[in-house]
A tleap script that builds the chain and sets N, CA, C and O, in Angstrom:
source leaprc.protein.ff14SB
mol = sequence {
  NMET GLU GLY GLN ALA GLU PHE VAL GLY TRP
  ASN LEU ALA PHE ALA ASP GLY GLU SER LEU
  TYR ALA ASP THR ARG GLU PHE VAL LEU ALA
  PRO GLU LYS LEU ALA GLN TYR GLY GLY THR
  ASP GLY LEU ASP ALA LEU ALA ASP TYR THR
  ASP GLU GLY LEU GLU TYR TYR ILE GLY ALA
  MET ALA VAL GLU LEU LEU VAL ALA HIE TYR
  GLY TRP GLU PRO THR LEU GLU VAL LEU ARG
  GLY LEU ASN GLN ASP THR SER GLU CYS GLY
  SER SER ASP PRO THR TYR ARG LYS PHE SER
  GLU SER PHE PHE ALA THR PHE GLY MET THR
  ILE GLU ASP PHE SER GLN HIE VAL GLY ALA
  TYR VAL SER TRP ALA SER GLY CGLY
}
set mol.1.N position { 90.349 105.199 101.673 }
set mol.1.CA position { 89.212 104.702 101.811 }
set mol.1.C position { 88.154 105.611 101.182 }
set mol.1.O position { 87.208 105.125 100.564 }
set mol.2.N position { 88.307 106.903 101.334 }
set mol.2.CA position { 87.323 107.898 100.759 }
set mol.2.C position { 87.491 107.828 99.433 }
set mol.2.O position { 86.473 107.844 98.741 }
set mol.3.N position { 88.738 107.741 98.823 }
set mol.3.CA position { 88.876 107.841 97.414 }
set mol.3.C position { 88.102 106.476 96.588 }
set mol.3.O position { 87.621 106.635 95.466 }
set mol.4.N position { 88.069 105.433 97.146 }
set mol.4.CA position { 87.523 104.383 96.587 }
set mol.4.C position { 85.953 104.601 96.526 }
set mol.4.O position { 85.302 104.288 95.529 }
set mol.5.N position { 85.410 105.138 97.621 }
set mol.5.CA position { 83.801 105.466 97.444 }
set mol.5.C position { 83.804 106.595 96.360 }
set mol.5.O position { 83.041 106.480 95.401 }
set mol.6.N position { 84.523 107.540 96.456 }
set mol.6.CA position { 84.325 108.732 95.435 }
set mol.6.C position { 84.541 108.224 94.034 }
set mol.6.O position { 83.837 108.622 93.107 }
set mol.7.N position { 85.533 107.328 93.869 }
set mol.7.CA position { 85.881 106.813 92.395 }
set mol.7.C position { 84.664 105.928 91.903 }
set mol.7.O position { 84.289 105.986 90.732 }
set mol.8.N position { 84.081 105.134 92.809 }
set mol.8.CA position { 83.044 104.390 92.543 }
set mol.8.C position { 81.864 105.142 92.170 }
set mol.8.O position { 81.146 104.768 91.243 }
set mol.9.N position { 81.622 106.220 92.872 }
set mol.9.CA position { 80.599 107.198 92.477 }
set mol.9.C position { 80.809 107.887 91.260 }
set mol.9.O position { 79.834 108.251 90.603 }
set mol.10.N position { 81.996 108.115 90.870 }
set mol.10.CA position { 82.181 108.750 89.479 }
set mol.10.C position { 81.618 107.722 88.511 }
set mol.10.O position { 80.788 108.037 87.658 }
set mol.11.N position { 82.096 106.461 88.661 }
set mol.11.CA position { 81.650 105.562 87.676 }
set mol.11.C position { 80.128 105.139 87.625 }
set mol.11.O position { 79.714 104.533 86.637 }
set mol.12.N position { 79.293 105.449 88.671 }
set mol.12.CA position { 77.909 105.224 88.827 }
set mol.12.C position { 77.145 106.389 88.530 }
set mol.12.O position { 75.941 106.190 88.367 }
set mol.13.N position { 77.594 107.653 88.411 }
set mol.13.CA position { 77.013 108.895 88.154 }
set mol.13.C position { 76.435 108.927 86.732 }
set mol.13.O position { 77.208 108.933 85.775 }
set mol.14.N position { 75.258 108.946 86.578 }
set mol.14.CA position { 74.486 109.033 85.321 }
set mol.14.C position { 73.371 110.005 85.394 }
set mol.14.O position { 72.761 110.126 86.456 }
set mol.15.N position { 73.048 110.721 84.333 }
set mol.15.CA position { 71.929 111.590 84.271 }
set mol.15.C position { 71.409 111.547 82.804 }
set mol.15.O position { 72.186 111.748 81.871 }
set mol.16.N position { 70.127 111.289 82.612 }
set mol.16.CA position { 69.466 111.228 81.410 }
set mol.16.C position { 70.258 110.183 80.572 }
set mol.16.O position { 70.576 110.401 79.403 }
set mol.17.N position { 70.530 109.132 81.182 }
set mol.17.CA position { 71.238 108.008 80.414 }
set mol.17.C position { 72.644 108.123 80.067 }
set mol.17.O position { 73.231 107.203 79.497 }
set mol.18.N position { 73.258 109.313 80.416 }
set mol.18.CA position { 74.589 109.680 80.004 }
set mol.18.C position { 75.426 109.749 81.306 }
set mol.18.O position { 75.052 110.359 82.308 }
set mol.19.N position { 76.613 109.056 81.200 }
set mol.19.CA position { 77.597 109.005 82.212 }
set mol.19.C position { 78.245 110.389 82.575 }
set mol.19.O position { 78.666 111.138 81.694 }
set mol.20.N position { 78.307 110.695 83.913 }
set mol.20.CA position { 78.747 112.026 84.300 }
set mol.20.C position { 80.189 111.890 84.773 }
set mol.20.O position { 80.645 112.809 85.453 }
set mol.21.N position { 80.991 110.790 84.471 }
set mol.21.CA position { 82.286 110.415 84.864 }
set mol.21.C position { 83.091 111.711 84.497 }
set mol.21.O position { 83.674 112.260 85.432 }
set mol.22.N position { 83.184 112.218 83.353 }
set mol.22.CA position { 83.954 113.065 82.849 }
set mol.22.C position { 83.649 114.607 83.492 }
set mol.22.O position { 84.554 115.425 83.654 }
set mol.23.N position { 82.632 114.796 83.737 }
set mol.23.CA position { 82.102 115.984 84.402 }
set mol.23.C position { 82.658 115.983 85.781 }
set mol.23.O position { 83.411 116.847 86.231 }
set mol.24.N position { 82.199 114.886 86.441 }
set mol.24.CA position { 82.685 114.781 88.017 }
set mol.24.C position { 84.360 114.889 88.176 }
set mol.24.O position { 84.992 115.464 89.063 }
set mol.25.N position { 84.853 114.151 87.029 }
set mol.25.CA position { 86.412 114.169 87.379 }
set mol.25.C position { 86.854 115.806 86.953 }
set mol.25.O position { 87.741 116.445 87.519 }
set mol.26.N position { 86.234 116.165 86.123 }
set mol.26.CA position { 86.609 117.654 85.696 }
set mol.26.C position { 86.521 118.548 86.952 }
set mol.26.O position { 87.419 119.336 87.247 }
set mol.27.N position { 85.398 118.387 87.674 }
set mol.27.CA position { 85.174 119.067 88.970 }
set mol.27.C position { 86.191 119.120 89.912 }
set mol.27.O position { 86.592 120.138 90.476 }
set mol.28.N position { 86.728 117.599 90.114 }
set mol.28.CA position { 87.756 117.380 91.102 }
set mol.28.C position { 89.130 117.882 90.689 }
set mol.28.O position { 90.001 118.109 91.529 }
set mol.29.N position { 89.319 118.056 89.345 }
set mol.29.CA position { 90.659 118.430 88.861 }
set mol.29.C position { 90.829 120.004 88.825 }
set mol.29.O position { 91.839 120.524 88.349 }
set mol.30.N position { 89.787 120.722 89.353 }
set mol.30.CA position { 89.836 122.001 89.193 }
set mol.30.C position { 90.964 122.566 89.987 }
set mol.30.O position { 91.211 122.252 91.151 }
set mol.31.N position { 91.662 123.465 89.234 }
set mol.31.CA position { 92.964 124.001 90.077 }
set mol.31.C position { 92.831 124.361 91.524 }
set mol.31.O position { 93.630 123.966 92.372 }
set mol.32.N position { 91.754 125.155 91.791 }
set mol.32.CA position { 91.649 125.633 93.136 }
set mol.32.C position { 91.431 124.499 94.145 }
set mol.32.O position { 91.681 124.688 95.335 }
set mol.33.N position { 90.979 123.343 93.701 }
set mol.33.CA position { 90.871 122.253 94.622 }
set mol.33.C position { 92.219 121.529 94.750 }
set mol.33.O position { 92.606 121.187 95.868 }
set mol.34.N position { 92.984 121.269 93.597 }
set mol.34.CA position { 94.169 120.509 93.672 }
set mol.34.C position { 95.299 121.330 94.091 }
set mol.34.O position { 96.314 120.759 94.489 }
set mol.35.N position { 95.235 122.756 94.044 }
set mol.35.CA position { 96.149 123.570 94.607 }
set mol.35.C position { 96.549 123.343 96.128 }
set mol.35.O position { 97.681 123.556 96.563 }
set mol.36.N position { 95.450 122.873 96.898 }
set mol.36.CA position { 95.630 122.593 98.177 }
set mol.36.C position { 96.594 121.252 98.397 }
set mol.36.O position { 97.126 121.043 99.487 }
set mol.37.N position { 96.735 120.520 97.455 }
set mol.37.CA position { 97.710 119.320 97.623 }
set mol.37.C position { 99.000 119.395 96.816 }
set mol.37.O position { 99.049 119.391 95.586 }
set mol.38.N position { 100.002 119.462 97.617 }
set mol.38.CA position { 101.340 119.720 97.296 }
set mol.38.C position { 101.916 118.529 96.477 }
set mol.38.O position { 102.882 118.729 95.741 }
set mol.39.N position { 101.396 117.390 96.574 }
set mol.39.CA position { 101.793 116.133 95.843 }
set mol.39.C position { 102.985 115.559 96.440 }
set mol.39.O position { 103.215 114.350 96.391 }
set mol.40.N position { 103.732 116.382 96.992 }
set mol.40.CA position { 104.917 115.757 97.741 }
set mol.40.C position { 104.669 115.451 99.237 }
set mol.40.O position { 105.498 114.897 99.958 }
set mol.41.N position { 103.271 115.928 99.686 }
set mol.41.CA position { 102.887 115.452 100.935 }
set mol.41.C position { 102.721 114.105 101.268 }
set mol.41.O position { 102.739 113.728 102.440 }
set mol.42.N position { 102.543 113.269 100.209 }
set mol.42.CA position { 102.132 111.878 100.366 }
set mol.42.C position { 100.747 111.696 100.808 }
set mol.42.O position { 100.079 112.530 101.418 }
set mol.43.N position { 100.351 110.431 100.411 }
set mol.43.CA position { 98.832 110.049 100.665 }
set mol.43.C position { 98.769 109.981 102.324 }
set mol.43.O position { 97.646 110.067 102.822 }
set mol.44.N position { 99.843 109.841 103.155 }
set mol.44.CA position { 99.669 109.839 104.676 }
set mol.44.C position { 99.129 111.284 105.047 }
set mol.44.O position { 98.601 111.410 106.152 }
set mol.45.N position { 99.216 112.316 104.258 }
set mol.45.CA position { 98.728 113.605 104.714 }
set mol.45.C position { 97.078 113.604 104.549 }
set mol.45.O position { 96.363 114.496 105.005 }
set mol.46.N position { 96.642 112.552 103.882 }
set mol.46.CA position { 95.262 112.488 103.643 }
set mol.46.C position { 94.531 111.547 104.566 }
set mol.46.O position { 93.357 111.259 104.332 }
set mol.47.N position { 95.193 111.043 105.636 }
set mol.47.CA position { 94.659 110.108 106.416 }
set mol.47.C position { 93.672 110.583 107.317 }
set mol.47.O position { 92.873 109.780 107.800 }
set mol.48.N position { 93.623 111.885 107.624 }
set mol.48.CA position { 92.576 112.516 108.332 }
set mol.48.C position { 91.718 113.345 107.525 }
set mol.48.O position { 92.154 113.819 106.476 }
set mol.49.N position { 90.513 113.572 107.919 }
set mol.49.CA position { 89.681 114.572 107.032 }
set mol.49.C position { 90.242 115.813 106.888 }
set mol.49.O position { 90.827 116.294 107.858 }
set mol.50.N position { 90.170 116.470 105.778 }
set mol.50.CA position { 90.781 117.864 105.499 }
set mol.50.C position { 89.566 118.868 105.128 }
set mol.50.O position { 88.539 118.454 104.589 }
set mol.51.N position { 89.772 120.187 105.456 }
set mol.51.CA position { 88.794 120.989 105.388 }
set mol.51.C position { 88.485 121.062 103.676 }
set mol.51.O position { 87.393 121.406 103.225 }
set mol.52.N position { 89.528 120.714 102.927 }
set mol.52.CA position { 89.178 120.941 101.499 }
set mol.52.C position { 88.651 119.734 100.858 }
set mol.52.O position { 88.413 119.752 99.650 }
set mol.53.N position { 88.439 118.626 101.606 }
set mol.53.CA position { 88.080 117.311 101.109 }
set mol.53.C position { 89.050 116.695 100.151 }
set mol.53.O position { 88.641 116.031 99.199 }
set mol.54.N position { 90.333 116.896 100.378 }
set mol.54.CA position { 91.424 116.295 99.645 }
set mol.54.C position { 91.309 114.692 99.717 }
set mol.54.O position { 91.564 113.999 98.732 }
set mol.55.N position { 90.941 114.194 100.848 }
set mol.55.CA position { 90.886 112.748 100.940 }
set mol.55.C position { 89.984 112.109 99.961 }
set mol.55.O position { 90.235 110.975 99.551 }
set mol.56.N position { 88.909 112.796 99.545 }
set mol.56.CA position { 88.128 112.384 98.646 }
set mol.56.C position { 88.642 112.624 97.134 }
set mol.56.O position { 88.547 111.716 96.308 }
set mol.57.N position { 89.132 113.750 96.838 }
set mol.57.CA position { 89.693 114.109 95.416 }
set mol.57.C position { 90.847 113.328 95.071 }
set mol.57.O position { 90.885 112.552 94.116 }
set mol.58.N position { 91.803 113.555 95.883 }
set mol.58.CA position { 93.244 113.009 95.598 }
set mol.58.C position { 93.104 111.478 95.875 }
set mol.58.O position { 93.933 110.765 95.310 }
set mol.59.N position { 92.207 110.899 96.633 }
set mol.59.CA position { 91.957 109.522 96.852 }
set mol.59.C position { 91.364 108.999 95.741 }
set mol.59.O position { 91.751 107.913 95.310 }
set mol.60.N position { 90.403 109.660 95.160 }
set mol.60.CA position { 89.790 109.051 93.955 }
set mol.60.C position { 90.709 108.991 92.778 }
set mol.60.O position { 90.695 108.047 91.987 }
set mol.61.N position { 91.610 110.151 92.666 }
set mol.61.CA position { 92.714 110.001 91.578 }
set mol.61.C position { 93.557 108.904 91.751 }
set mol.61.O position { 93.935 108.247 90.781 }
set mol.62.N position { 93.914 108.623 92.991 }
set mol.62.CA position { 94.851 107.497 93.350 }
set mol.62.C position { 94.210 106.154 92.864 }
set mol.62.O position { 94.847 105.294 92.256 }
set mol.63.N position { 92.845 106.058 93.203 }
set mol.63.CA position { 92.243 104.685 92.729 }
set mol.63.C position { 92.107 104.678 91.256 }
set mol.63.O position { 92.238 103.613 90.653 }
set mol.64.N position { 91.846 105.821 90.603 }
set mol.64.CA position { 91.724 105.817 89.170 }
set mol.64.C position { 93.082 105.568 88.524 }
set mol.64.O position { 93.071 105.103 87.384 }
set mol.65.N position { 94.236 105.819 89.104 }
set mol.65.CA position { 95.459 105.488 88.770 }
set mol.65.C position { 95.771 103.853 88.881 }
set mol.65.O position { 96.346 103.194 88.016 }
set mol.66.N position { 95.324 103.420 89.985 }
set mol.66.CA position { 95.552 101.923 90.283 }
set mol.66.C position { 94.520 101.230 89.240 }
set mol.66.O position { 94.924 100.326 88.509 }
set mol.67.N position { 93.263 101.651 89.196 }
set mol.67.CA position { 92.439 100.802 88.202 }
set mol.67.C position { 92.952 100.872 86.781 }
set mol.67.O position { 92.911 99.855 86.089 }
set mol.68.N position { 93.429 101.999 86.304 }
set mol.68.CA position { 93.906 102.228 84.961 }
set mol.68.C position { 95.064 101.337 84.814 }
set mol.68.O position { 95.146 100.708 83.759 }
set mol.69.N position { 95.998 101.180 85.737 }
set mol.69.CA position { 97.150 100.364 85.418 }
set mol.69.C position { 96.980 98.822 85.759 }
set mol.69.O position { 97.482 97.972 85.024 }
set mol.70.N position { 96.283 98.498 86.859 }
set mol.70.CA position { 96.116 97.082 87.303 }
set mol.70.C position { 94.619 96.608 86.987 }
set mol.70.O position { 94.428 95.397 86.881 }
set mol.71.N position { 93.670 97.391 86.848 }
set mol.71.CA position { 92.415 96.985 86.689 }
set mol.71.C position { 91.669 97.027 88.073 }
set mol.71.O position { 92.223 97.461 89.083 }
set mol.72.N position { 90.343 96.537 88.059 }
set mol.72.CA position { 89.226 96.749 89.147 }
set mol.72.C position { 89.869 95.653 90.183 }
set mol.72.O position { 90.188 95.975 91.328 }
set mol.73.N position { 90.024 94.348 89.675 }
set mol.73.CA position { 90.261 93.207 90.686 }
set mol.73.C position { 91.321 93.439 91.651 }
set mol.73.O position { 91.003 93.403 92.840 }
set mol.74.N position { 92.513 93.667 91.341 }
set mol.74.CA position { 93.629 93.935 92.215 }
set mol.74.C position { 93.310 95.109 93.183 }
set mol.74.O position { 93.712 95.061 94.346 }
set mol.75.N position { 92.605 96.143 92.724 }
set mol.75.CA position { 92.163 97.163 93.750 }
set mol.75.C position { 91.299 96.643 94.911 }
set mol.75.O position { 91.295 97.057 96.071 }
set mol.76.N position { 90.548 95.632 94.357 }
set mol.76.CA position { 89.587 95.137 95.349 }
set mol.76.C position { 90.299 93.969 96.333 }
set mol.76.O position { 89.952 93.741 97.491 }
set mol.77.N position { 91.260 93.357 95.679 }
set mol.77.CA position { 92.075 92.497 96.474 }
set mol.77.C position { 92.809 93.090 97.572 }
set mol.77.O position { 93.209 92.319 98.444 }
set mol.78.N position { 93.044 94.273 97.676 }
set mol.78.CA position { 93.735 95.011 98.794 }
set mol.78.C position { 92.729 94.919 100.084 }
set mol.78.O position { 93.087 94.726 101.246 }
set mol.79.N position { 91.428 95.096 99.630 }
set mol.79.CA position { 90.344 95.189 100.672 }
set mol.79.C position { 89.952 93.915 101.168 }
set mol.79.O position { 89.422 93.832 102.275 }
set mol.80.N position { 90.196 92.731 100.332 }
set mol.80.CA position { 89.982 91.310 100.811 }
set mol.80.C position { 91.359 91.014 101.724 }
set mol.80.O position { 91.268 90.368 102.768 }
set mol.81.N position { 92.310 91.403 101.369 }
set mol.81.CA position { 93.517 91.105 102.341 }
set mol.81.C position { 93.392 91.744 103.738 }
set mol.81.O position { 94.312 91.534 104.528 }
set mol.82.N position { 92.385 92.476 104.110 }
set mol.82.CA position { 92.468 92.929 105.306 }
set mol.82.C position { 91.479 92.033 106.134 }
set mol.82.O position { 90.712 91.255 105.568 }
set mol.83.N position { 91.532 92.183 107.564 }
set mol.83.CA position { 90.492 91.521 108.467 }
set mol.83.C position { 89.232 92.149 108.266 }
set mol.83.O position { 89.186 93.339 107.954 }
set mol.84.N position { 88.186 91.451 108.416 }
set mol.84.CA position { 86.938 91.893 108.305 }
set mol.84.C position { 86.558 92.801 109.592 }
set mol.84.O position { 85.759 93.735 109.524 }
set mol.85.N position { 87.177 92.441 110.679 }
set mol.85.CA position { 86.964 93.359 111.925 }
set mol.85.C position { 88.301 94.208 112.135 }
set mol.85.O position { 89.370 93.702 112.478 }
set mol.86.N position { 88.132 95.345 111.926 }
set mol.86.CA position { 89.204 96.242 111.983 }
set mol.86.C position { 89.402 96.913 113.429 }
set mol.86.O position { 90.322 97.702 113.644 }
set mol.87.N position { 88.570 96.578 114.292 }
set mol.87.CA position { 88.451 97.177 115.551 }
set mol.87.C position { 89.735 96.826 116.458 }
set mol.87.O position { 90.077 97.503 117.428 }
set mol.88.N position { 90.439 95.595 115.974 }
set mol.88.CA position { 91.788 95.285 116.751 }
set mol.88.C position { 92.913 95.590 116.041 }
set mol.88.O position { 93.723 94.703 115.769 }
set mol.89.N position { 93.100 96.904 115.650 }
set mol.89.CA position { 94.344 97.340 114.775 }
set mol.89.C position { 95.567 96.820 115.479 }
set mol.89.O position { 96.469 96.458 114.724 }
set mol.90.N position { 95.767 96.716 116.673 }
set mol.90.CA position { 96.913 96.481 117.272 }
set mol.90.C position { 96.965 94.960 117.576 }
set mol.90.O position { 97.821 94.488 118.323 }
set mol.91.N position { 96.012 94.214 116.964 }
set mol.91.CA position { 95.982 92.772 117.292 }
set mol.91.C position { 97.182 91.976 117.248 }
set mol.91.O position { 98.045 92.314 116.438 }
set mol.92.N position { 97.377 90.994 117.972 }
set mol.92.CA position { 98.537 90.095 117.843 }
set mol.92.C position { 98.059 88.924 116.817 }
set mol.92.O position { 98.879 88.081 116.454 }
set mol.93.N position { 96.866 88.895 116.412 }
set mol.93.CA position { 96.445 87.729 115.455 }
set mol.93.C position { 97.096 87.771 114.181 }
set mol.93.O position { 96.975 88.697 113.378 }
set mol.94.N position { 97.879 86.611 113.997 }
set mol.94.CA position { 98.908 86.584 112.757 }
set mol.94.C position { 97.963 86.724 111.503 }
set mol.94.O position { 98.577 87.041 110.484 }
set mol.95.N position { 96.722 86.571 111.367 }
set mol.95.CA position { 95.957 86.680 110.022 }
set mol.95.C position { 95.634 88.077 110.081 }
set mol.95.O position { 95.089 88.388 109.021 }
set mol.96.N position { 95.742 89.125 110.920 }
set mol.96.CA position { 95.591 90.489 110.699 }
set mol.96.C position { 96.563 91.095 109.857 }
set mol.96.O position { 97.760 90.902 110.071 }
set mol.97.N position { 96.147 91.847 108.868 }
set mol.97.CA position { 96.970 92.714 107.949 }
set mol.97.C position { 96.514 94.014 107.740 }
set mol.97.O position { 95.422 94.343 107.277 }
set mol.98.N position { 97.457 94.757 108.126 }
set mol.98.CA position { 97.276 96.305 107.906 }
set mol.98.C position { 97.032 96.612 106.439 }
set mol.98.O position { 97.391 95.875 105.521 }
set mol.99.N position { 96.380 97.784 106.295 }
set mol.99.CA position { 96.316 98.322 104.752 }
set mol.99.C position { 97.386 98.214 104.036 }
set mol.99.O position { 97.395 97.611 102.963 }
set mol.100.N position { 98.487 98.830 104.590 }
set mol.100.CA position { 99.742 99.057 104.135 }
set mol.100.C position { 100.535 97.721 103.735 }
set mol.100.O position { 101.405 97.725 102.865 }
set mol.101.N position { 100.180 96.660 104.401 }
set mol.101.CA position { 100.817 95.290 104.124 }
set mol.101.C position { 100.048 94.743 103.013 }
set mol.101.O position { 100.661 94.135 102.136 }
set mol.102.N position { 98.717 94.888 102.934 }
set mol.102.CA position { 97.845 94.211 102.060 }
set mol.102.C position { 98.196 95.125 100.652 }
set mol.102.O position { 98.356 94.523 99.590 }
set mol.103.N position { 98.288 96.377 100.705 }
set mol.103.CA position { 98.802 97.083 99.568 }
set mol.103.C position { 100.057 96.484 98.901 }
set mol.103.O position { 100.141 96.124 97.727 }
set mol.104.N position { 101.007 96.439 99.835 }
set mol.104.CA position { 102.325 95.942 99.285 }
set mol.104.C position { 102.114 94.478 98.787 }
set mol.104.O position { 102.726 94.130 97.777 }
set mol.105.N position { 101.398 93.714 99.339 }
set mol.105.CA position { 101.213 92.377 99.068 }
set mol.105.C position { 100.653 92.317 97.632 }
set mol.105.O position { 101.132 91.491 96.855 }
set mol.106.N position { 99.581 93.214 97.200 }
set mol.106.CA position { 99.027 93.223 96.065 }
set mol.106.C position { 99.678 93.861 95.032 }
set mol.106.O position { 99.588 93.361 93.911 }
set mol.107.N position { 100.435 95.053 95.222 }
set mol.107.CA position { 100.762 95.918 94.170 }
set mol.107.C position { 102.458 95.771 94.036 }
set mol.107.O position { 103.064 96.105 93.018 }
set mol.108.N position { 103.054 95.258 95.146 }
set mol.108.CA position { 104.465 95.128 95.167 }
set mol.108.C position { 105.228 96.480 95.377 }
set mol.108.O position { 106.411 96.626 95.073 }
set mol.109.N position { 104.518 97.356 95.871 }
set mol.109.CA position { 105.037 98.759 96.363 }
set mol.109.C position { 104.639 99.306 97.592 }
set mol.109.O position { 103.546 98.925 98.011 }
set mol.110.N position { 105.264 100.100 98.259 }
set mol.110.CA position { 104.781 100.787 99.336 }
set mol.110.C position { 103.696 101.910 99.246 }
set mol.110.O position { 103.485 102.391 98.133 }
set mol.111.N position { 103.103 102.295 100.152 }
set mol.111.CA position { 102.208 103.468 99.975 }
set mol.111.C position { 102.893 104.720 99.693 }
set mol.111.O position { 102.459 105.588 98.936 }
set mol.112.N position { 104.088 104.772 100.402 }
set mol.112.CA position { 105.160 105.984 100.123 }
set mol.112.C position { 105.509 105.945 98.587 }
set mol.112.O position { 105.301 106.915 97.858 }
set mol.113.N position { 106.003 104.869 98.186 }
set mol.113.CA position { 106.343 104.756 96.688 }
set mol.113.C position { 105.093 105.199 95.811 }
set mol.113.O position { 105.185 106.068 94.944 }
set mol.114.N position { 104.113 104.638 96.062 }
set mol.114.CA position { 102.731 105.025 95.230 }
set mol.114.C position { 102.489 106.445 95.382 }
set mol.114.O position { 102.131 107.069 94.383 }
set mol.115.N position { 102.648 107.115 96.610 }
set mol.115.CA position { 102.267 108.451 96.713 }
set mol.115.C position { 103.110 109.484 95.890 }
set mol.115.O position { 102.719 110.632 95.681 }
set mol.116.N position { 104.259 108.995 95.458 }
set mol.116.CA position { 104.871 109.714 94.567 }
set mol.116.C position { 104.348 109.633 93.035 }
set mol.116.O position { 104.315 110.627 92.310 }
set mol.117.N position { 103.964 108.406 92.643 }
set mol.117.CA position { 103.141 108.100 91.406 }
set mol.117.C position { 101.818 109.154 91.489 }
set mol.117.O position { 101.558 109.949 90.586 }
set mol.118.N position { 101.140 109.038 92.561 }
set mol.118.CA position { 99.977 109.768 92.612 }
set mol.118.C position { 100.180 111.250 92.308 }
set mol.118.O position { 99.477 111.876 91.515 }
set mol.119.N position { 101.213 111.770 93.012 }
set mol.119.CA position { 101.475 113.306 92.964 }
set mol.119.C position { 101.655 113.686 91.640 }
set mol.119.O position { 101.124 114.683 91.149 }
set mol.120.N position { 102.569 112.731 90.903 }
set mol.120.CA position { 102.896 113.035 89.546 }
set mol.120.C position { 101.676 112.987 88.490 }
set mol.120.O position { 101.576 113.772 87.547 }
set mol.121.N position { 100.792 111.986 88.773 }
set mol.121.CA position { 99.663 111.637 88.053 }
set mol.121.C position { 98.649 113.025 88.047 }
set mol.121.O position { 98.157 113.605 87.079 }
set mol.122.N position { 98.536 113.315 89.466 }
set mol.122.CA position { 97.456 114.555 89.695 }
set mol.122.C position { 97.989 115.761 89.073 }
set mol.122.O position { 97.227 116.565 88.537 }
set mol.123.N position { 99.292 115.943 89.111 }
set mol.123.CA position { 99.897 117.071 88.437 }
set mol.123.C position { 99.681 116.953 86.916 }
set mol.123.O position { 99.325 117.942 86.275 }
set mol.124.N position { 99.892 115.757 86.326 }
set mol.124.CA position { 99.663 115.638 84.849 }
set mol.124.C position { 98.372 115.794 84.505 }
set mol.124.O position { 98.081 116.552 83.580 }
set mol.125.N position { 97.416 115.102 85.198 }
set mol.125.CA position { 95.990 115.212 84.958 }
set mol.125.C position { 95.515 116.639 85.046 }
set mol.125.O position { 94.718 117.032 84.194 }
set mol.126.N position { 95.889 117.373 85.903 }
set mol.126.CA position { 95.409 118.682 86.109 }
set mol.126.C position { 96.307 119.796 85.123 }
set mol.126.O position { 96.195 121.018 85.218 }
set mol.127.N position { 97.020 119.235 84.371 }
set mol.127.CA position { 97.707 120.055 83.439 }
set mol.127.C position { 98.985 120.783 83.944 }
set mol.127.O position { 99.599 121.579 83.235 }
set mol.128.N position { 99.327 120.480 85.137 }
set mol.128.CA position { 100.422 120.857 85.885 }
set mol.128.C position { 101.884 120.514 85.184 }
set mol.128.O position { 102.930 120.807 85.764 }
savepdb mol mol.pdb
quit
């Protein structure tokens, strides 16, 4: 979730009428930041806040990859597939859908499978 907010911020960042997307992305791809992420840890490793802020940086790269491959609409569809009230995560409500289920229904892959793509993408994008 933090990656979505970060990625949208990249797209909305402007100064003097110029997009700051490339500058912001370059900051995120700094080797000292990405060195903290092994790529094989999977996105589950970013479920909690990290001291390095990786949930923002790697999360944004994950969203960038989804948007580049599928476009904006499917990435938003994942969110639409969730209940509006997430306070009942263990709910027996048959309309409740966890993020992982909504992700799979939208993209046809598990988060674990997508994690491998993200690790490779982050490595490629950072010149690794």
